[in-house]
Each structure stands twice: as structure tokens, then as C-alpha cells.
py3Dmol code that shows the C-alpha trace and the ligand (Angstrom):
import py3Dmol

protein = """\
ATOM      1  CA  UNK A   1     129.403 131.066  87.340  1.00  0.00           C
ATOM      2  CA  UNK A   2     131.806 128.188  86.847  1.00  0.00           C
ATOM      3  CA  UNK A   3     130.423 124.623  86.837  1.00  0.00           C
ATOM      4  CA  UNK A   4     132.713 122.297  88.771  1.00  0.00           C
ATOM      5  CA  UNK A   5     132.658 118.663  89.877  1.00  0.00           C
ATOM      6  CA  UNK A   6     129.587 116.472  90.297  1.00  0.00           C
ATOM      7  CA  UNK A   7     128.635 116.370  93.981  1.00  0.00           C
ATOM      8  CA  UNK A   8     125.669 114.032  93.970  1.00  0.00           C
ATOM      9  CA  UNK A   9     123.492 112.156  91.501  1.00  0.00           C
ATOM     10  CA  UNK A  10     119.954 111.208  92.468  1.00  0.00           C
ATOM     11  CA  UNK A  11     117.181 109.526  90.490  1.00  0.00           C
ATOM     12  CA  UNK A  12     115.953 112.672  88.773  1.00  0.00           C
ATOM     13  CA  UNK A  13     118.627 115.319  89.380  1.00  0.00           C
ATOM     14  CA  UNK A  14     122.365 115.932  89.586  1.00  0.00           C
ATOM     15  CA  UNK A  15     124.104 118.509  91.782  1.00  0.00           C
ATOM     16  CA  UNK A  16     127.333 120.191  90.657  1.00  0.00           C
ATOM     17  CA  UNK A  17     129.682 122.378  92.667  1.00  0.00           C
ATOM     18  CA  UNK A  18     130.387 125.927  91.531  1.00  0.00           C
ATOM     19  CA  UNK A  19     133.226 128.356  92.222  1.00  0.00           C
ATOM     20  CA  UNK A  20     131.086 129.721  95.083  1.00  0.00           C
ATOM     21  CA  UNK A  21     131.065 127.321  98.078  1.00  0.00           C
ATOM     22  CA  UNK A  22     127.570 128.479  99.074  1.00  0.00           C
ATOM     23  CA  UNK A  23     125.968 127.758  95.688  1.00  0.00           C
ATOM     24  CA  UNK A  24     125.417 124.596  93.635  1.00  0.00           C
ATOM     25  CA  UNK A  25     123.912 123.823  90.242  1.00  0.00           C
ATOM     26  CA  UNK A  26     120.834 121.585  90.213  1.00  0.00           C
ATOM     27  CA  UNK A  27     120.500 119.734  86.864  1.00  0.00           C
ATOM     28  CA  UNK A  28     117.161 118.094  85.966  1.00  0.00           C
ATOM     29  CA  UNK A  29     117.264 114.735  84.134  1.00  0.00           C
ATOM     30  CA  UNK A  30     114.555 113.084  82.038  1.00  0.00           C
ATOM     31  CA  UNK A  31     114.873 109.868  84.091  1.00  0.00           C
ATOM     32  CA  UNK A  32     111.742 108.783  85.909  1.00  0.00           C
ATOM     33  CA  UNK A  33     111.382 106.154  88.616  1.00  0.00           C
ATOM     34  CA  UNK A  34     108.444 105.001  90.687  1.00  0.00           C
ATOM     35  CA  UNK A  35     107.732 102.643  93.562  1.00  0.00           C
ATOM     36  CA  UNK A  36     111.209 103.106  94.981  1.00  0.00           C
ATOM     37  CA  UNK A  37     112.847 102.651  91.591  1.00  0.00           C
ATOM     38  CA  UNK A  38     111.222  99.278  90.941  1.00  0.00           C
ATOM     39  CA  UNK A  39     109.831 100.960  87.825  1.00  0.00           C
ATOM     40  CA  UNK A  40     112.287 102.878  85.653  1.00  0.00           C
ATOM     41  CA  UNK A  41     111.885 104.913  82.506  1.00  0.00           C
ATOM     42  CA  UNK A  42     112.342 108.327  81.042  1.00  0.00           C
ATOM     43  CA  UNK A  43     110.047 111.089  79.874  1.00  0.00           C
ATOM     44  CA  UNK A  44     111.217 113.171  76.934  1.00  0.00           C
ATOM     45  CA  UNK A  45     111.924 116.782  78.038  1.00  0.00           C
ATOM     46  CA  UNK A  46     110.762 116.152  81.625  1.00  0.00           C
ATOM     47  CA  UNK A  47     113.938 117.719  83.020  1.00  0.00           C
ATOM     48  CA  UNK A  48     113.428 120.885  81.002  1.00  0.00           C
ATOM     49  CA  UNK A  49     109.796 121.166  82.053  1.00  0.00           C
ATOM     50  CA  UNK A  50     110.438 120.438  85.737  1.00  0.00           C
ATOM     51  CA  UNK A  51     113.288 122.965  85.868  1.00  0.00           C
ATOM     52  CA  UNK A  52     110.990 125.666  84.572  1.00  0.00           C
ATOM     53  CA  UNK A  53     107.961 124.678  86.698  1.00  0.00           C
ATOM     54  CA  UNK A  54     110.074 124.408  89.886  1.00  0.00           C
ATOM     55  CA  UNK A  55     111.637 127.815  89.248  1.00  0.00           C
ATOM     56  CA  UNK A  56     108.211 129.477  88.947  1.00  0.00           C
ATOM     57  CA  UNK A  57     106.918 127.837  92.115  1.00  0.00           C
ATOM     58  CA  UNK A  58     110.033 128.654  94.142  1.00  0.00           C
ATOM     59  CA  UNK A  59     109.816 132.283  92.951  1.00  0.00           C
ATOM     60  CA  UNK A  60     106.158 132.432  93.939  1.00  0.00           C
ATOM     61  CA  UNK A  61     106.831 130.904  97.384  1.00  0.00           C
ATOM     62  CA  UNK A  62     109.848 133.177  97.954  1.00  0.00           C
ATOM     63  CA  UNK A  63     107.769 136.240  97.088  1.00  0.00           C
ATOM     64  CA  UNK A  64     105.203 135.047  99.645  1.00  0.00           C
ATOM     65  CA  UNK A  65     107.650 134.661 102.515  1.00  0.00           C
ATOM     66  CA  UNK A  66     108.782 131.028 102.200  1.00  0.00           C
ATOM     67  CA  UNK A  67     112.603 130.968 102.205  1.00  0.00           C
ATOM     68  CA  UNK A  68     113.920 128.476  99.638  1.00  0.00           C
ATOM     69  CA  UNK A  69     117.114 127.473  97.876  1.00  0.00           C
ATOM     70  CA  UNK A  70     116.275 128.836  94.412  1.00  0.00           C
ATOM     71  CA  UNK A  71     118.606 131.598  93.200  1.00  0.00           C
ATOM     72  CA  UNK A  72     118.067 131.776  89.416  1.00  0.00           C
ATOM     73  CA  UNK A  73     117.701 129.752  86.243  1.00  0.00           C
ATOM     74  CA  UNK A  74     120.966 129.063  84.408  1.00  0.00           C
ATOM     75  CA  UNK A  75     119.824 127.037  81.390  1.00  0.00           C
ATOM     76  CA  UNK A  76     116.905 124.922  80.222  1.00  0.00           C
ATOM     77  CA  UNK A  77     117.869 122.085  82.601  1.00  0.00           C
ATOM     78  CA  UNK A  78     119.835 123.903  85.285  1.00  0.00           C
ATOM     79  CA  UNK A  79     119.073 126.188  88.178  1.00  0.00           C
ATOM     80  CA  UNK A  80     121.470 127.820  90.617  1.00  0.00           C
ATOM     81  CA  UNK A  81     120.509 126.986  94.192  1.00  0.00           C
ATOM     82  CA  UNK A  82     121.890 127.590  97.671  1.00  0.00           C
ATOM     83  CA  UNK A  83     123.941 124.729  99.013  1.00  0.00           C
ATOM     84  CA  UNK A  84     122.197 123.113 101.963  1.00  0.00           C
ATOM     85  CA  UNK A  85     122.531 120.026 104.096  1.00  0.00           C
ATOM     86  CA  UNK A  86     119.373 118.083 103.288  1.00  0.00           C
ATOM     87  CA  UNK A  87     117.293 116.998 106.301  1.00  0.00           C
ATOM     88  CA  UNK A  88     116.811 113.273 105.541  1.00  0.00           C
ATOM     89  CA  UNK A  89     113.032 113.285 105.703  1.00  0.00           C
ATOM     90  CA  UNK A  90     110.445 113.611 102.961  1.00  0.00           C
ATOM     91  CA  UNK A  91     107.551 115.798 104.046  1.00  0.00           C
ATOM     92  CA  UNK A  92     104.223 114.959 102.464  1.00  0.00           C
ATOM     93  CA  UNK A  93     100.943 116.855 102.660  1.00  0.00           C
ATOM     94  CA  UNK A  94      97.672 115.386 101.451  1.00  0.00           C
ATOM     95  CA  UNK A  95      94.474 117.291 100.750  1.00  0.00           C
ATOM     96  CA  UNK A  96      92.639 114.454  98.992  1.00  0.00           C
ATOM     97  CA  UNK A  97      93.126 110.698  99.008  1.00  0.00           C
ATOM     98  CA  UNK A  98      95.503 109.197  96.426  1.00  0.00           C
ATOM     99  CA  UNK A  99      98.557 106.965  96.048  1.00  0.00           C
ATOM    100  CA  UNK A 100      99.855 105.283  99.182  1.00  0.00           C
ATOM    101  CA  UNK A 101      96.821 106.386 101.210  1.00  0.00           C
ATOM    102  CA  UNK A 102      94.744 104.086  98.973  1.00  0.00           C
ATOM    103  CA  UNK A 103      97.334 101.290  99.088  1.00  0.00           C
ATOM    104  CA  UNK A 104      98.009 101.413 102.844  1.00  0.00           C
ATOM    105  CA  UNK A 105      94.606 102.303 104.270  1.00  0.00           C
ATOM    106  CA  UNK A 106      92.111 101.272 101.596  1.00  0.00           C
ATOM    107  CA  UNK A 107      90.902 104.871 101.385  1.00  0.00           C
ATOM    108  CA  UNK A 108      88.906 105.853  98.306  1.00  0.00           C
ATOM    109  CA  UNK A 109      90.865 107.803  95.702  1.00  0.00           C
ATOM    110  CA  UNK A 110      89.667 111.380  95.423  1.00  0.00           C
ATOM    111  CA  UNK A 111      87.978 111.520  98.837  1.00  0.00           C
ATOM    112  CA  UNK A 112      88.371 115.016 100.292  1.00  0.00           C
ATOM    113  CA  UNK A 113      90.127 114.784 103.663  1.00  0.00           C
ATOM    114  CA  UNK A 114      88.440 116.540 106.602  1.00  0.00           C
ATOM    115  CA  UNK A 115      91.802 118.221 107.212  1.00  0.00           C
ATOM    116  CA  UNK A 116      95.188 117.999 105.498  1.00  0.00           C
ATOM    117  CA  UNK A 117      97.428 115.096 106.520  1.00  0.00           C
ATOM    118  CA  UNK A 118     101.048 115.937 107.318  1.00  0.00           C
ATOM    119  CA  UNK A 119     103.501 113.019 107.015  1.00  0.00           C
ATOM    120  CA  UNK A 120     107.185 112.407 107.502  1.00  0.00           C
ATOM    121  CA  UNK A 121     108.969 109.610 105.637  1.00  0.00           C
ATOM    122  CA  UNK A 122     112.559 108.595 106.281  1.00  0.00           C
ATOM    123  CA  UNK A 123     114.503 109.522 103.117  1.00  0.00           C
ATOM    124  CA  UNK A 124     116.326 106.259 102.676  1.00  0.00           C
ATOM    125  CA  UNK A 125     115.743 104.058  99.622  1.00  0.00           C
ATOM    126  CA  UNK A 126     117.419 101.060 101.277  1.00  0.00           C
ATOM    127  CA  UNK A 127     114.521 100.991 103.748  1.00  0.00           C
ATOM    128  CA  UNK A 128     111.803 102.011 101.253  1.00  0.00           C
ATOM    129  CA  UNK A 129     111.294 105.527 102.687  1.00  0.00           C
ATOM    130  CA  UNK A 130     109.163 104.354 105.646  1.00  0.00           C
ATOM    131  CA  UNK A 131     106.518 106.565 107.233  1.00  0.00           C
ATOM    132  CA  UNK A 132     107.637 107.993 110.595  1.00  0.00           C
ATOM    133  CA  UNK A 133     106.238 110.363 113.216  1.00  0.00           C
ATOM    134  CA  UNK A 134     107.748 113.454 114.861  1.00  0.00           C
ATOM    135  CA  UNK A 135     109.173 111.324 117.695  1.00  0.00           C
ATOM    136  CA  UNK A 136     111.114 109.128 115.253  1.00  0.00           C
ATOM    137  CA  UNK A 137     112.510 112.214 113.538  1.00  0.00           C
ATOM    138  CA  UNK A 138     113.683 113.849 116.786  1.00  0.00           C
ATOM    139  CA  UNK A 139     114.756 110.684 118.653  1.00  0.00           C
ATOM    140  CA  UNK A 140     116.783 109.406 115.700  1.00  0.00           C
ATOM    141  CA  UNK A 141     118.406 112.874 115.510  1.00  0.00           C
ATOM    142  CA  UNK A 142     117.295 113.456 111.926  1.00  0.00           C
ATOM    143  CA  UNK A 143     116.124 116.930 112.995  1.00  0.00           C
ATOM    144  CA  UNK A 144     115.724 118.849 116.249  1.00  0.00           C
ATOM    145  CA  UNK A 145     112.368 119.577 117.841  1.00  0.00           C
ATOM    146  CA  UNK A 146     112.667 123.229 116.769  1.00  0.00           C
ATOM    147  CA  UNK A 147     113.477 122.179 113.211  1.00  0.00           C
ATOM    148  CA  UNK A 148     110.440 119.874 113.166  1.00  0.00           C
ATOM    149  CA  UNK A 149     108.250 122.795 114.314  1.00  0.00           C
ATOM    150  CA  UNK A 150     109.699 125.066 111.632  1.00  0.00           C
ATOM    151  CA  UNK A 151     109.290 122.402 108.943  1.00  0.00           C
ATOM    152  CA  UNK A 152     105.663 121.809 109.919  1.00  0.00           C
ATOM    153  CA  UNK A 153     104.840 125.524 109.966  1.00  0.00           C
ATOM    154  CA  UNK A 154     106.542 126.192 106.612  1.00  0.00           C
ATOM    155  CA  UNK A 155     104.929 123.121 105.044  1.00  0.00           C
ATOM    156  CA  UNK A 156     101.396 124.141 106.012  1.00  0.00           C
ATOM    157  CA  UNK A 157     102.135 127.641 104.693  1.00  0.00           C
ATOM    158  CA  UNK A 158     103.336 126.095 101.415  1.00  0.00           C
ATOM    159  CA  UNK A 159     100.138 124.026 101.233  1.00  0.00           C
ATOM    160  CA  UNK A 160      97.926 127.114 101.627  1.00  0.00           C
ATOM    161  CA  UNK A 161      99.939 129.077  99.070  1.00  0.00           C
ATOM    162  CA  UNK A 162     100.243 126.287  96.507  1.00  0.00           C
ATOM    163  CA  UNK A 163      96.568 125.308  96.726  1.00  0.00           C
ATOM    164  CA  UNK A 164      95.673 128.904  95.768  1.00  0.00           C
ATOM    165  CA  UNK A 165      98.421 129.108  93.138  1.00  0.00           C
ATOM    166  CA  UNK A 166      97.178 125.992  91.339  1.00  0.00           C
ATOM    167  CA  UNK A 167      93.474 126.723  91.782  1.00  0.00           C
ATOM    168  CA  UNK A 168      93.999 129.991  89.909  1.00  0.00           C
ATOM    169  CA  UNK A 169      95.264 127.746  87.050  1.00  0.00           C
ATOM    170  CA  UNK A 170      92.224 125.447  87.391  1.00  0.00           C
ATOM    171  CA  UNK A 171      94.348 122.689  88.915  1.00  0.00           C
ATOM    172  CA  UNK A 172      93.683 120.940  92.214  1.00  0.00           C
ATOM    173  CA  UNK A 173      96.621 120.186  94.488  1.00  0.00           C
ATOM    174  CA  UNK A 174      95.875 116.660  95.737  1.00  0.00           C
ATOM    175  CA  UNK A 175      99.155 116.046  97.589  1.00  0.00           C
ATOM    176  CA  UNK A 176     102.861 116.858  97.383  1.00  0.00           C
ATOM    177  CA  UNK A 177     106.293 116.106  98.806  1.00  0.00           C
ATOM    178  CA  UNK A 178     108.809 118.654 100.086  1.00  0.00           C
ATOM    179  CA  UNK A 179     112.417 118.460 101.224  1.00  0.00           C
ATOM    180  CA  UNK A 180     114.155 120.932 103.513  1.00  0.00           C
ATOM    181  CA  UNK A 181     117.785 121.819 104.053  1.00  0.00           C
ATOM    182  CA  UNK A 182     119.953 123.569 106.592  1.00  0.00           C
ATOM    183  CA  UNK A 183     122.028 126.595 105.709  1.00  0.00           C
ATOM    184  CA  UNK A 184     123.559 129.368 107.776  1.00  0.00           C
ATOM    185  CA  UNK A 185     120.167 131.127 107.936  1.00  0.00           C
ATOM    186  CA  UNK A 186     118.418 128.024 109.323  1.00  0.00           C
ATOM    187  CA  UNK A 187     115.910 125.758 107.606  1.00  0.00           C
ATOM    188  CA  UNK A 188     114.931 126.530 104.013  1.00  0.00           C
ATOM    189  CA  UNK A 189     112.857 124.717 101.402  1.00  0.00           C
ATOM    190  CA  UNK A 190     115.010 122.772  98.905  1.00  0.00           C
ATOM    191  CA  UNK A 191     114.882 120.077  96.172  1.00  0.00           C
ATOM    192  CA  UNK A 192     112.168 120.572  93.513  1.00  0.00           C
ATOM    193  CA  UNK A 193     108.432 121.196  93.259  1.00  0.00           C
ATOM    194  CA  UNK A 194     107.062 119.763  90.039  1.00  0.00           C
ATOM    195  CA  UNK A 195     104.616 117.191  88.623  1.00  0.00           C
ATOM    196  CA  UNK A 196     107.165 114.590  89.819  1.00  0.00           C
ATOM    197  CA  UNK A 197     106.561 115.636  93.424  1.00  0.00           C
ATOM    198  CA  UNK A 198     102.933 116.833  93.389  1.00  0.00           C
ATOM    199  CA  UNK A 199      99.663 115.203  92.392  1.00  0.00           C
ATOM    200  CA  UNK A 200      97.856 117.701  90.212  1.00  0.00           C
ATOM    201  CA  UNK A 201      94.358 117.071  88.869  1.00  0.00           C
ATOM    202  CA  UNK A 202      92.622 119.307  86.384  1.00  0.00           C
ATOM    203  CA  UNK A 203      89.767 121.043  88.180  1.00  0.00           C
ATOM    204  CA  UNK A 204      86.375 119.705  87.174  1.00  0.00           C
ATOM    205  CA  UNK A 205      87.578 116.844  84.955  1.00  0.00           C
ATOM    206  CA  UNK A 206      90.012 115.176  87.386  1.00  0.00           C
ATOM    207  CA  UNK A 207      92.443 114.606  84.498  1.00  0.00           C
ATOM    208  CA  UNK A 208      95.834 113.630  85.952  1.00  0.00           C
ATOM    209  CA  UNK A 209      98.561 116.146  85.090  1.00  0.00           C
ATOM    210  CA  UNK A 210     101.430 114.573  87.038  1.00  0.00           C
ATOM    211  CA  UNK A 211     103.775 111.619  87.380  1.00  0.00           C
ATOM    212  CA  UNK A 212     100.870 109.256  88.126  1.00  0.00           C
ATOM    213  CA  UNK A 213     100.617 109.031  84.330  1.00  0.00           C
ATOM    214  CA  UNK A 214     104.021 107.327  84.442  1.00  0.00           C
ATOM    215  CA  UNK A 215     103.473 105.445  87.717  1.00  0.00           C
ATOM    216  CA  UNK A 216     100.133 103.985  86.625  1.00  0.00           C
ATOM    217  CA  UNK A 217     100.692 103.723  82.842  1.00  0.00           C
ATOM    218  CA  UNK A 218      97.953 106.242  82.032  1.00  0.00           C
ATOM    219  CA  UNK A 219      99.571 107.299  78.730  1.00  0.00           C
ATOM    220  CA  UNK A 220     100.408 110.773  77.325  1.00  0.00           C
ATOM    221  CA  UNK A 221     102.927 111.324  80.105  1.00  0.00           C
ATOM    222  CA  UNK A 222     104.774 114.207  78.476  1.00  0.00           C
ATOM    223  CA  UNK A 223     101.497 115.979  77.690  1.00  0.00           C
ATOM    224  CA  UNK A 224     100.592 116.134  81.404  1.00  0.00           C
ATOM    225  CA  UNK A 225     103.840 117.926  82.262  1.00  0.00           C
ATOM    226  CA  UNK A 226     103.421 120.186  79.211  1.00  0.00           C
ATOM    227  CA  UNK A 227      99.958 121.227  80.340  1.00  0.00           C
ATOM    228  CA  UNK A 228     101.234 122.143  83.823  1.00  0.00           C
ATOM    229  CA  UNK A 229     104.155 124.053  82.289  1.00  0.00           C
ATOM    230  CA  UNK A 230     101.797 125.945  79.988  1.00  0.00           C
ATOM    231  CA  UNK A 231      99.506 126.976  82.815  1.00  0.00           C
ATOM    232  CA  UNK A 232     102.296 127.787  85.294  1.00  0.00           C
ATOM    233  CA  UNK A 233     104.272 129.935  82.854  1.00  0.00           C
ATOM    234  CA  UNK A 234     101.157 131.430  81.255  1.00  0.00           C
ATOM    235  CA  UNK A 235     102.389 130.609  77.741  1.00  0.00           C
TER     236      UNK A 235
END
"""
ligand_1 = """\
21
TMP
P 102.470 108.638 97.857
O 100.977 108.708 97.783
O 103.069 107.668 96.908
O 102.940 108.459 99.272
O 103.006 110.071 97.400
C 102.578 111.266 98.013
C 103.132 112.458 97.258
O 104.540 112.525 97.370
C 102.853 112.434 95.753
O 102.557 113.765 95.343
C 104.137 111.978 95.134
C 105.188 112.473 96.088
N 106.323 111.579 96.193
C 107.576 112.015 95.832
O 107.753 113.146 95.399
N 108.632 111.163 95.968
C 108.502 109.913 96.464
O 109.500 109.187 96.559
C 107.195 109.469 96.854
C 106.968 108.083 97.399
C 106.144 110.330 96.704
"""
view = py3Dmol.view(width=600, height=400)
view.addModel(protein, "pdb")
view.setStyle({"model": 0}, {"cartoon": {"style": "trace"}})
view.addModel(ligand_1, "xyz")
view.setStyle({"model": 1}, {"stick": {}})
view.zoomTo()
view.show()
């Protein structure tokens, strides 16, 4: 597999072309940002840990019928993934109250929701990733009605699967963000699934094992990621 030119650099990852037009290399950086990059920093070894954690979760979801872009790990910071056209929406699911639900609605952190909340946000930093509904997504031609249906169905399936996956590791899945892409087989799950994109609380203690340690200056940031890695990889 030949690594070719840089295609795209985001806040936490870089994509490189390969000699196969259908495959790209996803490289995980240690850079961390929060609050739409108003806060910037880096977490030692985060890229290595997120590469490994994401790979395990994508493998698990793939084995349970959720098509995704993961092909295989290439190195400690790189995975080979299918090239997709990213649908420019961030899909968020919440099982318990945290983060922007507290900020925007005054909801009490930790409150168990009577049912999961499914959200779309427009993936556009220039506009601060605003919350949008299905009508915005379809009417602004970000995705078709069928794609929205598929995304919703796959996302709720991912929520059910990931809640069980993490509970078996004594971790509660509070909320998470997904991104989807188009390829010749239709819509597949893309991007990453890691403590950068999920809120993960240790069952029983509520200890934060995710990027909220960076966002909210809780300390021992690296240790949170390490704990998730340890439990996810069983090492
Ligand atoms: P929020 O409470 O800040 O809206 O975040 C909800 C979930 O989405 C949380 O698990 C963190 C994740 N997330 C991202 O992965 N990227 C983002 O840019 C944002 C705002 C949230």
C-alpha cells in the first residue's frame, strides 16, 4: 500500500491518498480542540490510542452488520479506510444529559433521558456546527430523504450496539457523534469513534473517561484515554 499526497487535514486527523483510488489512509494526530477550536492543545499519544480504539469499535460494528469505512490498521497512528464523500452533518445521539444539552437547555448533567435524543448538526466550523432538523438537511440538499432515513436507522443501531459493548466493559455511553459517507455501495459509517467523539463514564463511579477531561480541565487527560484503550483491547 503506497502512501501518496495529503488530501485533507482536519483538527484531529489527516487523510492521505493511496495507490488505490477507493482507499485512503486516515492518520490520527495528538492535537485536541474544543468549543469549535476556541480551545487548543494536544494530548500525548492520543492519536495512537484513538486509532486503536476506533479500529476495535469499527470491527465490532462491522461484525454486527453496520457497514463502515474501516479496512485494516496500518501502523500505530494509521488505518486504511474506504474513500467516501462525507455527508456534511454530524449525527449525535444522547442517552444521558451532558455537554451542550446542559448549556443550551439548562438540563441537569447525568439525568437519564426518557428516550435517546437524535440530533443533526451542520458540519461547518464557520457557522459553529449549528443544530438542524431533518427538514434542513433535506431542503438544503445535504442529504436525500432516503439517506436521512438510512442514517437514522444505522445510528440507532449503533447506539444499541455500542451501549452494550461499553456496558460489558463497565462503561456507560452517555452520548456520541457519528459521521457518514457515500460510496458506491451507498451510505456507510465513517470518521472515528473514540473518547474524542463519545462521552464515556465509568459505571458506578461516573469517572469521566473521555475528552471532557480536556474540554473542562479535569486533569489526567491521557489516563482517561488509556483506561478506555485498556478495556476496549482487553490488555
Ligand atoms: P455536545 O454535548 O458538545 O453537543 O457533544 C455531544 C457529543 O458529540 C459528545 O460525545 C462529543 C461529540 N462531539 C464531537 O465529536 N465533535 C464535536 O465537534 C462536538 C461539538 C461534539
